[in-house]
FIVEXLUM-556341 format. One record per atom (N, C-alpha, C): residue number from 1; z negated, y, x; residue in one letter; chain. Coordinates in steps of 0.05 Angstrom, whole numbers, plus 5000, padded with zeros to 4 digits. Example, Ala and Ser with C-alpha at 12.3 -4.5 7.8 and 13.67 -1.06 7.14 Angstrom:
<recs>
+-------+------+-------+------+------+------+
| marfi |   up | north | east | kese | vodo |
+-------+------+-------+------+------+------+
|     1 | 4844 |  4886 | 5264 |    a |    A |
|     1 | 4844 |  4910 | 5246 |    a |    A |
|     1 | 4844 |  4934 | 5264 |    a |    A |
|     2 | 4858 |  4955 | 5257 |    s |    A |
|     2 | 4857 |  4979 | 5273 |    s |    A |
|     2 | 4843 |  5001 | 5258 |    s |    A |
+-------+------+-------+------+------+------+
</recs>
This chain:
<recs>
+-------+------+-------+------+------+------+
| marfi |   up | north | east | kese | vodo |
+-------+------+-------+------+------+------+
|     1 | 7843 |  4322 | 1423 |    m |    A |
|     1 | 7833 |  4301 | 1406 |    m |    A |
|     1 | 7835 |  4314 | 1370 |    m |    A |
|     2 | 7841 |  4345 | 1381 |    e |    A |
|     2 | 7848 |  4352 | 1351 |    e |    A |
|     2 | 7881 |  4359 | 1345 |    e |    A |
|     3 | 7888 |  4353 | 1364 |    n |    A |
|     3 | 7924 |  4353 | 1354 |    n |    A |
|     3 | 7947 |  4333 | 1350 |    n |    A |
|     4 | 7917 |  4319 | 1358 |    k |    A |
|     4 | 7930 |  4287 | 1338 |    k |    A |
|     4 | 7930 |  4275 | 1318 |    k |    A |
|     5 | 7950 |  4264 | 1305 |    r |    A |
|     5 | 7967 |  4256 | 1276 |    r |    A |
|     5 | 7943 |  4224 | 1272 |    r |    A |
|     6 | 7947 |  4213 | 1296 |    y |    A |
|     6 | 7932 |  4178 | 1295 |    y |    A |
|     6 | 7913 |  4186 | 1304 |    y |    A |
|     7 | 7886 |  4171 | 1312 |    l |    A |
|     7 | 7864 |  4169 | 1329 |    l |    A |
|     7 | 7857 |  4139 | 1345 |    l |    A |
|     8 | 7853 |  4137 | 1375 |    n |    A |
|     8 | 7851 |  4104 | 1376 |    n |    A |
|     8 | 7826 |  4108 | 1367 |    n |    A |
|     9 | 7826 |  4083 | 1381 |    v |    A |
|     9 | 7794 |  4075 | 1395 |    v |    A |
|     9 | 7778 |  4087 | 1403 |    v |    A |
|    10 | 7788 |  4097 | 1434 |    d |    A |
|    10 | 7772 |  4110 | 1454 |    d |    A |
|    10 | 7763 |  4138 | 1434 |    d |    A |
|    11 | 7783 |  4145 | 1418 |    d |    A |
|    11 | 7777 |  4179 | 1401 |    d |    A |
|    11 | 7758 |  4170 | 1393 |    d |    A |
|    12 | 7754 |  4154 | 1372 |    v |    A |
|    12 | 7732 |  4142 | 1361 |    v |    A |
|    12 | 7716 |  4144 | 1364 |    v |    A |
|    13 | 7711 |  4114 | 1385 |    a |    A |
|    13 | 7683 |  4118 | 1403 |    a |    A |
|    13 | 7666 |  4132 | 1407 |    a |    A |
|    14 | 7691 |  4163 | 1423 |    q |    A |
|    14 | 7677 |  4185 | 1428 |    q |    A |
|    14 | 7664 |  4203 | 1408 |    q |    A |
|    15 | 7672 |  4207 | 1393 |    y |    A |
|    15 | 7687 |  4225 | 1368 |    y |    A |
|    15 | 7653 |  4226 | 1359 |    y |    A |
|    16 | 7650 |  4196 | 1353 |    m |    A |
|    16 | 7613 |  4185 | 1341 |    m |    A |
|    16 | 7604 |  4177 | 1354 |    m |    A |
|    17 | 7616 |  4177 | 1384 |    e |    A |
|    17 | 7592 |  4168 | 1400 |    e |    A |
|    17 | 7572 |  4147 | 1392 |    e |    A |
|    18 | 7601 |  4128 | 1396 |    i |    A |
|    18 | 7593 |  4095 | 1388 |    i |    A |
|    18 | 7614 |  4081 | 1422 |    i |    A |
|    19 | 7599 |  4054 | 1405 |    s |    A |
|    19 | 7610 |  4024 | 1425 |    s |    A |
|    19 | 7650 |  4030 | 1421 |    s |    A |
|    20 | 7660 |  4017 | 1438 |    v |    A |
|    20 | 7687 |  4024 | 1432 |    v |    A |
|    20 | 7683 |  3994 | 1424 |    v |    A |
|    21 | 7683 |  3961 | 1420 |    p |    A |
|    21 | 7682 |  3947 | 1388 |    p |    A |
|    21 | 7669 |  3964 | 1374 |    p |    A |
|    22 | 7635 |  3984 | 1369 |    m |    A |
|    22 | 7641 |  3984 | 1342 |    m |    A |
|    22 | 7657 |  4004 | 1329 |    m |    A |
|    23 | 7681 |  4018 | 1353 |    a |    A |
|    23 | 7693 |  4050 | 1341 |    a |    A |
|    23 | 7723 |  4023 | 1327 |    a |    A |
|    24 | 7722 |  3997 | 1336 |    y |    A |
|    24 | 7754 |  3975 | 1331 |    y |    A |
|    24 | 7739 |  3968 | 1297 |    y |    A |
|    25 | 7716 |  3965 | 1299 |    k |    A |
|    25 | 7696 |  3951 | 1263 |    k |    A |
|    25 | 7702 |  3979 | 1246 |    k |    A |
|    26 | 7707 |  3993 | 1266 |    i |    A |
|    26 | 7717 |  4019 | 1231 |    i |    A |
|    26 | 7729 |  4012 | 1221 |    i |    A |
|    27 | 7758 |  4031 | 1245 |    i |    A |
|    27 | 7782 |  4023 | 1249 |    i |    A |
|    27 | 7794 |  4007 | 1235 |    i |    A |
|    28 | 7790 |  3983 | 1237 |    r |    A |
|    28 | 7801 |  3962 | 1226 |    r |    A |
|    28 | 7787 |  3958 | 1192 |    r |    A |
|    29 | 7760 |  3982 | 1185 |    k |    A |
|    29 | 7760 |  3982 | 1159 |    k |    A |
|    29 | 7777 |  3994 | 1146 |    k |    A |
|    30 | 7792 |  4019 | 1151 |    l |    A |
|    30 | 7795 |  4042 | 1142 |    l |    A |
|    30 | 7823 |  4031 | 1149 |    l |    A |
|    31 | 7826 |  4021 | 1155 |    n |    A |
|    31 | 7869 |  4013 | 1164 |    n |    A |
|    31 | 7862 |  3987 | 1148 |    n |    A |
|    32 | 7844 |  3970 | 1141 |    n |    A |
|    32 | 7848 |  3953 | 1116 |    n |    A |
|    32 | 7836 |  3965 | 1093 |    n |    A |
|    33 | 7829 |  3982 | 1077 |    e |    A |
|    33 | 7820 |  4004 | 1059 |    e |    A |
|    33 | 7855 |  4021 | 1053 |    e |    A |
|    34 | 7866 |  4033 | 1077 |    l |    A |
|    34 | 7898 |  4030 | 1074 |    l |    A |
|    34 | 7914 |  4023 | 1056 |    l |    A |
|    35 | 7913 |  3986 | 1081 |    l |    A |
|    35 | 7938 |  3966 | 1065 |    l |    A |
|    35 | 7942 |  3963 | 1034 |    l |    A |
|    36 | 7911 |  3959 | 1036 |    a |    A |
|    36 | 7891 |  3968 | 1004 |    a |    A |
|    36 | 7904 |  3984 | 0979 |    a |    A |
|    37 | 7915 |  4005 | 0988 |    q |    A |
|    37 | 7914 |  4021 | 0981 |    q |    A |
|    37 | 7964 |  4016 | 0984 |    q |    A |
|    38 | 7960 |  4011 | 1004 |    g |    A |
|    38 | 8001 |  4011 | 0998 |    g |    A |
|    38 | 8009 |  4020 | 1029 |    g |    A |
|    39 | 7994 |  4023 | 1041 |    y |    A |
|    39 | 8000 |  4043 | 1060 |    y |    A |
|    39 | 8007 |  4025 | 1082 |    y |    A |
|    40 | 8025 |  4033 | 1106 |    l |    A |
|    40 | 8041 |  4027 | 1128 |    l |    A |
|    40 | 8011 |  4029 | 1156 |    l |    A |
|    41 | 8004 |  4018 | 1167 |    v |    A |
|    41 | 7981 |  4025 | 1192 |    v |    A |
|    41 | 7999 |  4013 | 1215 |    v |    A |
|    42 | 7986 |  4016 | 1239 |    v |    A |
|    42 | 7997 |  4015 | 1262 |    v |    A |
|    42 | 7949 |  4004 | 1267 |    v |    A |
|    43 | 7941 |  3973 | 1296 |    a |    A |
|    43 | 7934 |  3971 | 1304 |    a |    A |
|    43 | 7928 |  3972 | 1332 |    a |    A |
|    44 | 7894 |  3992 | 1320 |    g |    A |
|    44 | 7878 |  3994 | 1331 |    g |    A |
|    44 | 7886 |  4033 | 1335 |    g |    A |
|    45 | 7896 |  4045 | 1319 |    r |    A |
|    45 | 7901 |  4058 | 1307 |    r |    A |
|    45 | 7895 |  4073 | 1281 |    r |    A |
|    46 | 7885 |  4100 | 1283 |    v |    A |
|    46 | 7869 |  4103 | 1241 |    v |    A |
|    46 | 7883 |  4144 | 1245 |    v |    A |
|    47 | 7899 |  4150 | 1219 |    s |    A |
|    47 | 7899 |  4165 | 1209 |    s |    A |
|    47 | 7877 |  4193 | 1216 |    s |    A |
|    48 | 7894 |  4205 | 1231 |    r |    A |
|    48 | 7860 |  4231 | 1230 |    r |    A |
|    48 | 7860 |  4239 | 1209 |    r |    A |
|    49 | 7872 |  4250 | 1187 |    r |    A |
|    49 | 7865 |  4263 | 1173 |    r |    A |
|    49 | 7853 |  4251 | 1156 |    r |    A |
|    50 | 7858 |  4212 | 1152 |    y |    A |
|    50 | 7832 |  4195 | 1132 |    y |    A |
|    50 | 7807 |  4187 | 1146 |    y |    A |
|    51 | 7813 |  4195 | 1182 |    f |    A |
|    51 | 7794 |  4193 | 1184 |    f |    A |
|    51 | 7774 |  4218 | 1176 |    f |    A |
|    52 | 7771 |  4232 | 1181 |    e |    A |
|    52 | 7759 |  4251 | 1177 |    e |    A |
|    52 | 7748 |  4250 | 1152 |    e |    A |
|    53 | 7772 |  4249 | 1134 |    q |    A |
|    53 | 7769 |  4249 | 1103 |    q |    A |
|    53 | 7739 |  4235 | 1095 |    q |    A |
|    54 | 7738 |  4210 | 1114 |    k |    A |
|    54 | 7711 |  4190 | 1104 |    k |    A |
|    54 | 7688 |  4203 | 1122 |    k |    A |
|    55 | 7699 |  4215 | 1132 |    v |    A |
|    55 | 7671 |  4214 | 1156 |    v |    A |
|    55 | 7648 |  4242 | 1138 |    v |    A |
|    56 | 7681 |  4254 | 1136 |    y |    A |
|    56 | 7666 |  4279 | 1120 |    y |    A |
|    56 | 7667 |  4290 | 1089 |    y |    A |
|    57 | 7677 |  4270 | 1086 |    g |    A |
|    57 | 7678 |  4258 | 1060 |    g |    A |
|    57 | 7697 |  4291 | 1045 |    g |    A |
|    58 | 7714 |  4286 | 1053 |    g |    A |
|    58 | 7741 |  4317 | 1041 |    g |    A |
|    58 | 7735 |  4346 | 1058 |    g |    A |
|    59 | 7717 |  4353 | 1062 |    t |    A |
|    59 | 7709 |  4375 | 1064 |    t |    A |
|    59 | 7704 |  4382 | 1082 |    t |    A |
|    60 | 7719 |  4370 | 1110 |    c |    A |
|    60 | 7733 |  4370 | 1142 |    c |    A |
|    60 | 7765 |  4407 | 1133 |    c |    A |
|    61 | 7771 |  4412 | 1147 |    a |    A |
|    61 | 7787 |  4436 | 1147 |    a |    A |
|    61 | 7818 |  4419 | 1171 |    a |    A |
+-------+------+-------+------+------+------+
</recs>
C-alpha cells in the first residue's frame, strides 16, 4: 500500500480495520469533497495523499 498513488476500497478497509461497505462510504465522502474543490476523481479509489491528510490531519510524512 505504501507505493500506491490511489487507494482502493480493500486498502482503506484493511488500513482502517473496517468493513468494505464502510470503506466505500469513506471513499465516497472524500471523493465528494475533492469534487467540490474541482478535482477529478475515480469512483472506488481515493488519492492516497488526500486520504492520509484527512486521517492524520496533514502530519503524515
